N, C-alpha and C positions, 0 to 999 in steps of 0.2 A: 393330709390335705386332699388326697385322691378320694378317700372315703366320703368326705364332705361334699366334694363335687359330684360324685355318683349319687349320693343321697339327694342332693338338690335336683339333679337331672331326673331321678326317679319320681320325685315329688312333682316336678313340672310335667312329666309324662302322665302321671296319675291325674293331675288337675286338668290337663288337656283332654284326657279321655272322658272326663266328666262333662267337658264342654262339647265334645264331638258326639257323644251318645247319651241320650236322656235316661237310659235304663240304669246307668251307674251315676250316682250323684252324691254330693256331700250334704249333710244335714244343714238346714238353714242356720246361719250364724257361725258357720265354720270358718276359722281363721287359718292363716298360713302355718301356724304351729300345729294345728290339727292335720293339715295336709302333710307336713313333715313327719309327724308321728305315724300316719297311715303309710307313708313311703318306707319308714323304718320297719314297721310291722310287716309290710310286704316283703322287704328284703330278708327279714328273719324267717318268715314262713317259706319263702323261696329257697332259703339255704337249709332249713331243717326238715320241714314237713313235705315239701314237694318231691325231693328224691325218694322218700319213703313211699309216697303215693305212686310214683312212677314205677318203683320196684314191685309193689303189690299188684299193680295193674299191668305188669309186663305181658302176661299171656293175652289179655284183651287188646293191648296196644299192638302186639305183633299181628293178631288176627285182623285188626282194622288198619294195618299198615301205618300206624302212628297217629291216626286221627283221634284216637281216644285221649291223646295228650291235650287236645282242646278241652275235654271234659275235666281233666286234672287241673288245667289252668283256671277253668271256671270255678272249680272247688276251692282253689287257693284264693281266688278273689273273693269268694263267699266267706271264707275264713277271716280274711282281712276286714270285710264289711261287718262281720259279727263282732270283731274285737275293737273297731274304731268307729269314727263318725261317718265313715263311708257307708252308703246305702246302695243296695242292689235290688232291682224290681222283681227278680226271680232268677232261677238257675239258668234259664235260657239267656237272660240279660247278662248274667255273670260270664257265660261263655263268650258272648259277643263282645262284652267289655274287655275280657281278657285278651281276645284276639286284637282288638283295637289298641289296647295297652302294649301288647307285644310289638305291633308295627311302629307305634310312636316311640317306644323305647329303642327299637332297632335303629330308627332314623337318628335319634339323639346319640346313640353309641357310635354309629357310622360317622356322624359329624365330629364327635369328640376324637375319634381316631384320626380323622383327616386333619384336625387342627393340631394334633400332637405330632403329626408326621410319621406315625407308625404304620400307616396303611401302605402296603406294597402295591404297585401298579400290576394289573393282570397281564 
């Protein structure tokens, strides 16, 4: 059940990202199932390909004090766009879209932890 909830929240975050930023959008006629598939592909790419990209870019990431992670996240979003009905206007748009998606996902994750009561007060 937890997997389905996280998948739904990721799909909602991806959909909200497309509403907030016009550089990342779904193809016309895209339905809720396509958004769920894109969220599933995003989860798989984040779990399998992103760690490999981060490992390969570790020297550059150290030199840029972690800012190169934004480029890796943009590449991940571009891979998802290549494999699904998600469209990205360019690599710069993918980086900005990945940044917005990260913030929206963080907010949803924070709200989920608050509702589950697992969040410890600081």
